[in-house]
C-alpha positions in Angstrom: -0.7 77.2 2.0 2.5 78.1 3.5 5.8 75.8 3.3 5.4 75.3 7.1 1.7 74.4 7.0 2.6 72.0 4.0 5.6 70.4 5.9 3.6 70.1 8.9 0.6 68.2 7.3 3.1 66.0 5.3 5.0 65.1 8.4 2.0 64.2 10.4 0.5 62.1 7.4 4.0 60.6 7.1 4.2 59.8 10.9 0.7 58.2 10.7 1.7 56.0 7.7 5.1 55.0 9.1 3.2 53.8 12.3 0.8 51.8 10.2 3.5 50.2 8.3 6.4 49.8 10.7 4.3 49.5 14.0 4.3 51.8 17.1 7.2 49.9 18.6 9.6 50.6 15.9 8.6 54.2 15.4 8.7 54.9 19.1 12.2 53.3 19.4 13.4 55.4 16.5 11.9 58.6 17.8 13.5 58.0 21.3 16.9 57.4 19.8 16.6 60.3 17.6 19.5 62.8 18.3 20.2 66.3 17.0 22.5 64.7 14.6 20.0 62.5 12.8 16.8 64.3 13.6 16.8 66.2 10.3 17.3 63.0 8.5 14.3 61.5 10.3 12.1 64.4 9.6 13.2 64.1 5.9 12.3 60.5 5.7 9.1 60.9 7.6 7.9 63.7 5.2 9.4 62.4 1.9 9.2 58.6 2.2 6.3 58.2 4.4 4.3 61.5 3.8 4.9 61.7 0.0 5.6 58.6 -1.5 3.9 55.7 1.0 0.8 58.1 1.6 -0.1 58.4 -2.0 -3.2 57.1 -3.3 -3.3 54.7 -6.3 -1.0 51.9 -4.8 -1.9 49.9 -1.6 0.4 49.6 1.3 0.9 45.8 0.1 1.9 47.0 -3.4 4.5 49.6 -1.8 5.6 47.0 0.3 6.4 44.5 -2.4 8.2 47.1 -4.6 10.2 48.4 -1.6 11.3 44.8 -0.7 12.4 44.2 -4.2 14.3 47.4 -4.5 16.0 47.1 -1.2 17.0 43.3 -2.1 18.4 44.7 -5.4 20.5 47.3 -3.7 21.9 45.0 -1.0 20.3 47.1 1.9 20.0 44.2 4.5 18.9 46.2 7.5 16.1 48.1 5.7 15.2 44.9 3.8 14.6 43.1 7.2 12.6 46.0 8.5 10.3 46.1 5.6 10.1 42.1 5.5 8.9 42.4 9.1 6.5 45.2 8.3 4.6 42.9 5.9 2.7 42.0 8.9 1.0 45.4 8.7 1.0 45.9 4.9 -0.7 42.6 3.8 2.2 41.5 1.7 2.4 37.9 1.8 5.2 35.2 1.7 4.2 34.5 -1.8 4.4 38.3 -2.7 7.8 38.4 -1.5 9.0 35.3 -3.3 7.7 36.7 -6.4 9.4 39.9 -6.0 12.8 38.1 -5.2 12.4 36.1 -8.3 12.3 39.4 -10.1 15.3 40.7 -8.4 17.2 37.5 -9.4 16.5 38.0 -13.1 16.8 41.9 -13.0 19.3 42.6 -10.5 21.1 39.3 -10.2 21.1 36.0 -8.6 23.4 36.6 -5.7 21.3 39.6 -4.6 18.1 37.6 -4.7 19.8 34.5 -3.0 21.0 36.9 -0.1 17.6 38.6 0.3 15.7 35.0 0.2 18.2 33.9 3.0 17.7 37.3 5.0 13.8 36.9 4.6 13.6 33.3 5.7 15.6 34.5 9.0 13.2 37.3 9.4 10.2 35.0 8.9 11.7 32.7 11.5 12.2 35.4 14.1 8.5 36.6 13.3 7.2 33.0 14.0 9.2 32.9 17.1 7.5 35.9 18.5 4.1 34.8 17.7 4.6 31.6 19.3 5.4 33.4 22.6 
């Protein structure tokens, strides 16, 4: 298989997985706002993160979601963390799963990181509940 065919397959698989996890609204918005400047980055994350890692067999979307949330919390990546907490509506990760992941963050990455992530997750949950109520 040529590199072009491999990339195309991974990109397509990545885009499908990205839509499953993040939802069409989020992906459509990202695609509509893509420019020549960030287009190569969007292609990279679609192929690498979504096509290579998130599409691998062995772990469920729920498991990948939990690990991703813990890593983002530990790294203090608020915007990405909020996005992935919202994505739990699609991945099957529960609030209990997130709580357990953030307890691990507290022990292995520090209480301030976990405390901040818990505050952020609570805000995202509140926003998600408000959308459901409409």
